[in-house]
C-alpha positions in Angstrom: 0.0 0.0 0.0 2.6 2.5 -1.2 0.1 5.3 -1.7 -1.4 5.2 1.8 0.6 3.1 4.1 -1.0 -0.1 5.4 -4.6 0.3 6.4 -7.6 -1.8 7.4 -9.9 0.9 6.2 -10.4 0.7 2.4 -12.9 3.6 2.5 -9.9 5.8 3.4 -7.0 4.1 1.7 -8.3 2.6 -1.6 -7.0 4.5 -4.6 -9.6 6.3 -6.7 -7.4 5.9 -9.8 -5.4 9.1 -9.5 -2.6 7.4 -7.5 -2.0 4.7 -10.1 -2.1 7.3 -12.9 0.6 9.3 -11.0 2.7 6.2 -10.7 2.2 5.5 -14.4 3.4 9.0 -15.2 6.6 8.4 -13.1 7.2 5.1 -14.9 6.8 6.9 -18.3 8.9 9.9 -17.3 11.9 7.7 -16.3 11.3 4.9 -18.9 11.1 2.1 -16.2 8.9 -0.8 -15.3 7.4 -0.2 -11.9 5.8 -2.5 -9.3 3.9 -0.8 -6.5 1.5 -2.0 -3.8 -1.9 -0.3 -3.9 -5.3 -0.7 -2.4 -8.2 -0.6 -4.8 -11.9 -1.4 -5.1 -12.8 -4.3 -7.4 -16.2 -5.7 -8.3 -16.0 -8.2 -5.5 -14.6 -5.9 -2.8 -11.5 -4.2 -1.6 -8.2 -5.6 -2.9 -4.6 -5.3 -1.7 -2.6 -5.6 -5.0 0.8 -5.2 -6.6 0.3 -3.2 -9.8 2.8 -3.3 -12.7 3.3 -0.2 -14.8 5.3 -0.3 -18.0 7.8 2.3 -19.4 4.9 3.8 -21.5 3.1 4.5 -18.3 0.3 2.0 -18.9 -0.8 -0.6 -16.5 0.5 -4.0 -17.6 -1.5 -6.0 -15.0 -1.9 -6.5 -11.3 -1.7 -9.3 -8.7 -4.0 -9.6 -5.7 -2.5 -10.8 -2.4 -3.2 -14.5 -2.1 -2.8 -14.7 1.7 -4.4 -12.0 3.9 -2.8 -11.9 7.3 -5.3 -13.5 9.7 -4.2 -12.2 13.1 -5.6 -8.7 12.5 -8.4 -10.0 10.4 -7.2 -8.9 7.0 -9.3 -11.4 5.3 -12.5 -9.8 6.6 -11.5 -6.5 4.9 -9.4 -7.4 1.9 -10.5 -10.0 -0.5 -7.9 -12.7 -1.2 -6.6 -13.3 -4.6 -7.1 -16.5 -6.5 -4.2 -16.6 -9.0 -0.6 -16.0 -9.6 0.3 -13.4 -12.3 3.4 -13.1 -14.4 4.9 -10.4 -16.5 8.0 -10.1 -18.7 10.9 -7.7 -17.9 14.5 -7.6 -19.1 14.5 -11.2 -20.3 13.0 -12.4 -17.0 9.6 -13.8 -16.3 8.5 -12.0 -13.1 5.9 -13.0 -10.4 4.9 -10.2 -8.0 3.8 -11.1 -4.4 2.7 -9.1 -1.4 4.0 -9.2 2.1 2.7 -12.2 4.0 2.8 -14.2 0.8 6.5 -14.6 1.4 5.8 -17.2 4.1 4.2 -19.6 1.7 6.8 -21.3 -0.5 4.3 -23.3 -2.5 3.1 -20.3 -4.4 6.7 -19.4 -5.3 7.2 -22.9 -6.5 4.0 -22.8 -8.5 5.2 -19.6 -10.1 8.6 -21.1 -10.9 6.9 -24.1 -12.5 5.0 -21.7 -14.7 8.2 -20.1 -15.9 9.0 -17.4 -13.3 12.7 -16.8 -12.7 12.3 -13.5 -10.8 10.1 -12.6 -7.8 9.2 -9.1 -6.6 7.8 -9.0 -3.0 6.4 -5.7 -1.8 5.8 -5.6 1.9 4.9 -3.9 5.2 7.1 -6.1 7.4 7.7 -4.9 11.0 11.1 -4.7 12.6 10.4 -7.4 15.1 10.4 -9.9 12.3 13.0 -8.4 10.0 15.2 -11.5 10.5 12.4 -13.6 9.1 12.0 -11.2 6.1 15.7 -11.4 5.2 15.9 -15.2 5.7 12.8 -16.0 3.7 13.8 -13.7 0.8 17.1 -15.7 0.5 15.2 -19.0 0.9 12.8 -18.2 -1.9 15.8 -17.4 -4.1 17.7 -20.5 -3.3 14.9 -23.0 -3.5 13.6 -21.6 -6.8 16.9 -20.7 -8.3 15.5 -17.3 -9.0 16.3 -13.6 -8.5 14.3 -12.1 -5.6 13.7 -8.4 -5.1 12.2 -7.6 -1.7 10.9 -4.0 -1.1 9.9 -3.2 2.4 8.7 0.0 4.0 10.6 1.9 6.6 9.6 4.4 9.4 6.9 4.0 11.9 3.1 3.9 12.3 1.1 4.0 15.6 1.7 0.3 16.2 5.1 -0.7 14.7 8.6 0.2 13.7 9.8 -0.8 10.2 13.4 -1.3 9.4 13.3 -1.5 5.6 16.0 -4.1 4.8 14.9 -4.1 1.1 17.2 -6.4 -0.9 18.1 -7.8 -4.2 19.2 -11.5 -4.1 20.6 -13.6 -6.8 19.6 -17.2 -7.9 22.2 -18.7 -5.5 21.1 -16.7 -2.5 23.8 -14.1 -2.6 22.7 -10.6 -1.5 23.6 -8.2 -4.4 22.3 -5.1 -2.6 20.6 -4.4 0.7 19.1 -1.2 2.2 19.4 -0.1 5.8 16.6 1.0 8.1 15.9 4.4 6.5 14.7 5.7 3.1 17.2 4.5 0.5 17.5 3.7 -3.2 19.0 0.2 -3.8 20.5 -0.7 -7.2 21.7 -4.0 -8.4 22.6 -5.6 -11.8 20.8 -9.0 -12.3 21.8 -11.5 -15.0 19.2 -13.6 -16.7 21.8 -15.7 -18.4 23.3 -16.6 -15.0 19.9 -17.8 -13.8 19.5 -20.0 -16.9 23.0 -21.4 -16.5 22.6 -22.2 -12.8 19.3 -24.0 -13.4 21.0 -26.0 -16.1 24.1 -26.8 -14.0 22.3 -27.6 -10.8 19.0 -29.3 -11.8 17.0 -29.0 -8.5 13.9 -27.7 -10.2 14.0 -30.5 -12.8 14.5 -33.1 -10.0 11.4 -32.0 -8.0 8.5 -34.4 -7.7 4.8 -33.7 -7.7 3.9 -33.5 -4.0 0.3 -34.7 -4.8 1.7 -38.0 -5.9 3.7 -38.6 -2.7 1.9 -40.6 0.0 2.3 -40.0 3.7 2.8 -43.0 5.9 1.2 -43.8 9.2 3.0 -42.5 12.3 5.7 -44.9 13.5 5.2 -46.1 17.0 
């Protein structure tokens, strides 16, 4: 929710369209592809989404958060998504995810199986769990042999402190760039050919088995 900060009140925080248009103008002005978290109204209710804007300023698509965070009752306010979305950028096939989604490796694996080799995770992850954030970003990169870009907020709200720790991680889990706790621009060069080469040299993705076909035995006494 880059335009408003995280909120449980869609009446106040949902974008009326002007925010996304402004982001699109920034993407067009600088000739970049942009991913940003936004709250929006959809036909079936309020949605917490990652929107993708192309270098021409137009919306390329959006992804709705699959896993609302249950402790504060997010699912009662924000409608869960039902599908993974992919887009093309710089030779990569990119899957965007939102915040709590990072804790669910199966959706990253499903995206990788569909061709994703880069993940972008936008988040509102509090400082008391920053070590989980950093660890899970690296885990998603290693287990899927993919580049991971994690973008987290910094600063404070009435309830939490946020330490940022945005990072770019390569397909072998190496941290290419990492932000500190404050407002910061992070830059890193990522290499699609290196991802392809690593997946070919170390065939963990090819060796995976369909979990649905694996039986679970009775508990051993």
